[in-house]
One Martini backbone bead per residue (centre of mass of N, CA, C, O) as a GRO file, in nm:
protein
  247
    1MET     BB    1   2.498   0.161   0.271
    2ASP     BB    2   2.322   0.501   0.275
    3ILE     BB    3   2.083   0.425   0.418
    4LYS     BB    4   1.836   0.592   0.633
    5ASN     BB    5   1.583   0.585   0.887
    6ILE     BB    6   1.404   0.328   0.860
    7GLU     BB    7   1.335   0.284   1.173
    8LYS     BB    8   1.125   0.545   1.168
    9LEU     BB    9   0.934   0.369   1.037
   10PRO     BB   10   0.703   0.176   0.985
   11PRO     BB   11   0.766  -0.149   0.968
   12GLY     BB   12   0.626  -0.214   0.696
   13ALA     BB   13   0.750   0.022   0.533
   14GLY     BB   14   1.049  -0.042   0.583
   15LYS     BB   15   1.051  -0.325   0.453
   16VAL     BB   16   0.970  -0.221   0.166
   17LEU     BB   17   1.181   0.021   0.122
   18GLY     BB   18   1.467  -0.081   0.150
   19PRO     BB   19   1.510  -0.237  -0.127
   20TYR     BB   20   1.417  -0.001  -0.307
   21LEU     BB   21   1.645   0.199  -0.226
   22ASP     BB   22   1.883   0.023  -0.304
   23GLU     BB   23   1.816   0.025  -0.607
   24LEU     BB   24   1.837   0.332  -0.649
   25GLU     BB   25   2.129   0.364  -0.556
   26LYS     BB   26   2.254   0.178  -0.771
   27LEU     BB   27   2.146   0.322  -1.022
   28TYR     BB   28   2.251   0.637  -0.947
   29ASN     BB   29   2.453   0.682  -0.744
   30GLY     BB   30   2.612   0.993  -0.796
   31ALA     BB   31   2.316   1.127  -0.903
   32MET     BB   32   2.222   1.132  -0.603
   33ILE     BB   33   2.109   1.353  -0.341
   34SER     BB   34   1.803   1.251  -0.255
   35ILE     BB   35   1.585   1.096  -0.003
   36PHE     BB   36   1.230   1.126   0.085
   37ALA     BB   37   0.985   1.105   0.309
   38TYR     BB   38   0.620   1.161   0.306
   39GLY     BB   39   0.353   1.209   0.494
   40SER     BB   40   0.179   0.959   0.649
   41VAL     BB   41   0.432   0.763   0.695
   42THR     BB   42   0.551   0.994   0.920
   43GLY     BB   43   0.281   0.967   1.088
   44PRO     BB   44  -0.009   0.911   1.293
   45ASP     BB   45  -0.208   0.822   1.025
   46TYR     BB   46  -0.092   0.559   0.956
   47ASP     BB   47  -0.218   0.294   0.727
   48PRO     BB   48  -0.138  -0.010   0.588
   49ARG     BB   49  -0.422  -0.054   0.437
   50THR     BB   50  -0.445   0.268   0.297
   51SER     BB   51  -0.162   0.378   0.284
   52ASP     BB   52   0.074   0.541   0.127
   53ILE     BB   53   0.406   0.567  -0.012
   54ASN     BB   54   0.602   0.860   0.002
   55ILE     BB   55   0.849   0.980  -0.237
   56ALA     BB   56   1.159   1.154  -0.298
   57VAL     BB   57   1.382   1.224  -0.583
   58VAL     BB   58   1.704   1.369  -0.599
   59LEU     BB   59   1.854   1.489  -0.890
   60LYS     BB   60   2.068   1.614  -1.130
   61ASP     BB   61   1.881   1.446  -1.345
   62THR     BB   62   1.539   1.447  -1.520
   63SER     BB   63   1.550   1.294  -1.761
   64VAL     BB   64   1.416   1.049  -1.947
   65LYS     BB   65   1.660   0.867  -1.933
   66GLU     BB   66   1.666   0.851  -1.621
   67LEU     BB   67   1.374   0.753  -1.578
   68ARG     BB   68   1.375   0.491  -1.749
   69SER     BB   69   1.571   0.327  -1.556
   70ALA     BB   70   1.318   0.311  -1.323
   71LEU     BB   71   1.067   0.147  -1.417
   72LYS     BB   72   1.089  -0.129  -1.267
   73ILE     BB   73   1.100  -0.021  -0.980
   74VAL     BB   74   0.835   0.136  -0.981
   75LYS     BB   75   0.648  -0.100  -1.052
   76SER     BB   76   0.715  -0.272  -0.799
   77GLY     BB   77   0.612  -0.056  -0.589
   78ILE     BB   78   0.307  -0.035  -0.653
   79ARG     BB   79   0.240  -0.326  -0.532
   80LYS     BB   80   0.345  -0.186  -0.230
   81ARG     BB   81   0.236   0.121  -0.201
   82ILE     BB   82   0.439   0.273  -0.383
   83THR     BB   83   0.451   0.550  -0.514
   84VAL     BB   84   0.529   0.746  -0.750
   85PRO     BB   85   0.787   0.922  -0.757
   86LEU     BB   86   0.939   1.219  -0.703
   87PHE     BB   87   1.123   1.384  -0.952
   88LEU     BB   88   1.397   1.596  -0.868
   89THR     BB   89   1.543   1.914  -0.839
   90SER     BB   90   1.684   2.173  -0.683
   91ALA     BB   91   1.592   2.387  -0.890
   92TYR     BB   92   1.290   2.316  -0.893
   93ILE     BB   93   1.227   2.379  -0.603
   94LYS     BB   94   1.305   2.683  -0.603
   95MET     BB   95   1.112   2.764  -0.862
   96SER     BB   96   0.830   2.631  -0.707
   97LEU     BB   97   0.742   2.783  -0.438
   98ASP     BB   98   0.522   2.977  -0.579
   99THR     BB   99   0.340   2.735  -0.701
  100PHE     BB  100   0.399   2.498  -0.449
  101PRO     BB  101   0.388   2.577  -0.135
  102MET     BB  102   0.216   2.365   0.009
  103GLU     BB  103   0.362   2.106  -0.077
  104PHE     BB  104   0.653   2.184   0.026
  105MET     BB  105   0.577   2.241   0.323
  106ASN     BB  106   0.464   1.959   0.381
  107MET     BB  107   0.721   1.813   0.320
  108LYS     BB  108   0.892   1.951   0.534
  109ASP     BB  109   0.718   1.866   0.785
  110THR     BB  110   0.727   1.530   0.695
  111ARG     BB  111   1.009   1.459   0.663
  112LEU     BB  112   1.239   1.177   0.578
  113VAL     BB  113   1.559   1.111   0.557
  114LEU     BB  114   1.716   0.837   0.355
  115PHE     BB  115   1.912   1.017   0.165
  116GLY     BB  116   2.139   1.238   0.207
  117ASP     BB  117   2.019   1.541   0.173
  118ASP     BB  118   1.849   1.825   0.321
  119VAL     BB  119   1.675   2.007   0.085
  120LEU     BB  120   1.436   2.143   0.288
  121ALA     BB  121   1.549   2.298   0.537
  122ASP     BB  122   1.562   2.613   0.384
  123ILE     BB  123   1.280   2.644   0.307
  124SER     BB  124   1.031   2.887   0.186
  125ALA     BB  125   0.713   3.063   0.206
  126ASN     BB  126   0.491   3.275   0.090
  127ASN     BB  127   0.195   3.377   0.222
  128GLU     BB  128   0.051   3.463  -0.042
  129ASP     BB  129   0.098   3.200  -0.191
  130LEU     BB  130  -0.050   3.025   0.012
  131ARG     BB  131  -0.324   3.166   0.011
  132ARG     BB  132  -0.381   3.128  -0.291
  133GLU     BB  133  -0.378   2.815  -0.286
  134CYS     BB  134  -0.597   2.772  -0.078
  135GLU     BB  135  -0.819   2.909  -0.239
  136TYR     BB  136  -0.806   2.729  -0.487
  137GLN     BB  137  -0.861   2.458  -0.343
  138LEU     BB  138  -1.132   2.523  -0.209
  139LYS     BB  139  -1.294   2.618  -0.462
  140GLY     BB  140  -1.239   2.365  -0.629
  141LYS     BB  141  -1.365   2.157  -0.431
  142LEU     BB  142  -1.652   2.259  -0.441
  143LEU     BB  143  -1.701   2.186  -0.737
  144THR     BB  144  -1.624   1.878  -0.730
  145ILE     BB  145  -1.827   1.789  -0.515
  146ARG     BB  146  -2.084   1.867  -0.661
  147GLN     BB  147  -2.038   1.690  -0.906
  148ALA     BB  148  -1.997   1.419  -0.756
  149TYR     BB  149  -2.269   1.413  -0.615
  150LEU     BB  150  -2.442   1.376  -0.876
  151GLU     BB  151  -2.304   1.091  -0.925
  152GLN     BB  152  -2.324   0.957  -0.606
  153ALA     BB  153  -2.603   0.994  -0.444
  154LEU     BB  154  -2.730   0.691  -0.506
  155GLY     BB  155  -2.460   0.599  -0.357
  156ARG     BB  156  -2.356   0.543  -0.046
  157ARG     BB  157  -2.055   0.460  -0.079
  158GLY     BB  158  -1.974   0.683  -0.277
  159LEU     BB  159  -2.039   0.917  -0.082
  160GLU     BB  160  -1.849   0.838   0.142
  161ARG     BB  161  -1.587   0.849  -0.023
  162LEU     BB  162  -1.607   1.142  -0.109
  163ILE     BB  163  -1.590   1.269   0.174
  164LYS     BB  164  -1.323   1.135   0.268
  165MET     BB  165  -1.143   1.226   0.031
  166SER     BB  166  -1.191   1.530   0.067
  167LEU     BB  167  -1.068   1.556   0.346
  168ARG     BB  168  -0.784   1.458   0.279
  169ALA     BB  169  -0.733   1.687   0.065
  170LEU     BB  170  -0.785   1.931   0.284
  171LEU     BB  171  -0.573   1.914   0.513
  172PRO     BB  172  -0.339   2.085   0.385
  173VAL     BB  173  -0.503   2.344   0.382
  174PHE     BB  174  -0.553   2.368   0.684
  175GLN     BB  175  -0.256   2.373   0.766
  176ASN     BB  176  -0.189   2.642   0.600
  177MET     BB  177  -0.382   2.826   0.745
  178LEU     BB  178  -0.235   2.795   1.015
  179ARG     BB  179   0.040   2.896   0.926
  180ILE     BB  180  -0.052   3.181   0.855
  181LYS     BB  181  -0.195   3.259   1.124
  182ARG     BB  182   0.065   3.158   1.330
  183GLY     BB  183   0.371   3.103   1.208
  184ASN     BB  184   0.364   2.779   1.231
  185PRO     BB  185   0.374   2.464   1.240
  186PRO     BB  186   0.155   2.231   1.200
  187PRO     BB  187  -0.016   1.978   1.268
  188ARG     BB  188  -0.059   1.628   1.184
  189GLY     BB  189  -0.315   1.542   1.294
  190ARG     BB  190  -0.640   1.540   1.216
  191THR     BB  191  -0.769   1.628   1.481
  192GLU     BB  192  -0.586   1.871   1.543
  193VAL     BB  193  -0.642   2.031   1.290
  194LEU     BB  194  -0.952   2.062   1.317
  195MET     BB  195  -0.955   2.194   1.596
  196GLU     BB  196  -0.771   2.441   1.524
  197VAL     BB  197  -0.949   2.558   1.305
  198GLY     BB  198  -1.194   2.611   1.480
  199GLU     BB  199  -1.043   2.804   1.675
  200ALA     BB  200  -0.902   3.009   1.474
  201PHE     BB  201  -1.201   3.049   1.291
  202ASN     BB  202  -1.471   3.007   1.429
  203ILE     BB  203  -1.560   2.687   1.362
  204ASP     BB  204  -1.757   2.416   1.302
  205MET     BB  205  -1.593   2.072   1.299
  206SER     BB  206  -1.766   1.816   1.375
  207ALA     BB  207  -1.822   1.679   1.101
  208PHE     BB  208  -1.526   1.634   1.027
  209LEU     BB  209  -1.460   1.458   1.275
  210GLU     BB  210  -1.654   1.229   1.209
  211VAL     BB  211  -1.519   1.153   0.945
  212ALA     BB  212  -1.226   1.103   1.056
  213HIS     BB  213  -1.328   0.866   1.270
  214ASP     BB  214  -1.435   0.695   1.049
  215ARG     BB  215  -1.380   0.325   0.963
  216LYS     BB  216  -1.610   0.260   0.789
  217THR     BB  217  -1.779   0.088   0.478
  218GLU     BB  218  -2.135   0.131   0.481
  219GLY     BB  219  -2.254   0.430   0.392
  220ARG     BB  220  -2.172   0.549   0.670
  221ILE     BB  221  -2.151   0.814   0.933
  222ALA     BB  222  -2.163   0.779   1.252
  223GLY     BB  223  -2.447   0.616   1.187
  224LYS     BB  224  -2.505   0.799   0.939
  225PRO     BB  225  -2.598   0.926   0.666
  226ALA     BB  226  -2.402   1.062   0.427
  227GLU     BB  227  -2.602   1.277   0.322
  228SER     BB  228  -2.605   1.450   0.599
  229PHE     BB  229  -2.308   1.589   0.532
  230ILE     BB  230  -2.310   1.770   0.279
  231ASP     BB  231  -2.422   2.043   0.368
  232THR     BB  232  -2.214   2.098   0.590
  233PHE     BB  233  -1.958   2.063   0.427
  234LEU     BB  234  -2.016   2.293   0.220
  235ALA     BB  235  -2.066   2.524   0.420
  236ARG     BB  236  -1.782   2.522   0.547
  237LEU     BB  237  -1.627   2.573   0.283
  238GLU     BB  238  -1.753   2.843   0.222
  239HIS     BB  239  -1.653   2.982   0.477
  240LEU     BB  240  -1.345   2.928   0.434
  241SER     BB  241  -1.327   3.076   0.163
  242GLY     BB  242  -1.380   3.353   0.290
  243ILE     BB  243  -1.149   3.357   0.498
  244VAL     BB  244  -0.897   3.325   0.301
  245ASP     BB  245  -0.921   3.618   0.183
  246ASN     BB  246  -0.837   3.746   0.503
  247ILE     BB  247  -0.555   3.637   0.624
   0.00000   0.00000   0.00000
């Protein structure tokens, strides 16, 4: 088999992914250009209890006929925390860098090639495209958090989940704000990202750090009611939304 670098993944993830990738390789044979893992599974914040395993499969053809043949494999993977893979072509990646610059640059930063070519090695994103997507994501998240707060505020655990999920979704935005500001790949770990954002943009990120470090699911964060974090959380996002306009 031509699968490689499995040993560089966390042991549990590698054990699950190995047979899955073998099945994909047999299925697509010469039609597959690359498979790479990306996201938390290749970094310091991977948690086998809560983290999903993200992979992308680059094919010569991503027609429905080709996708249909992978249905059983994909379904079996979902039960093992392997998310539905991104099925891409090389042409799609190139023409989408201006539309999804943040996503593709984060994939590039975190990728681990498991089969075939390193299709992301030479990609780059325009800073203005990155800035625009960061702005869109930050301002959109402000709206969705406010809406979700009105739905979840009477439930402590629901509010805690909302805050923690929102922070996870925002970390790629913070990483790319650092990329634009400093011109080099951002750090991977949550703590490092949050601390560097605070330093680079002169903003107090202590509340975000408390959220990132809390591992309990008791409806409280750092021993305090989750409710007490909402005002600060939204105020910091408002401030960062203003900053991103002028990076």
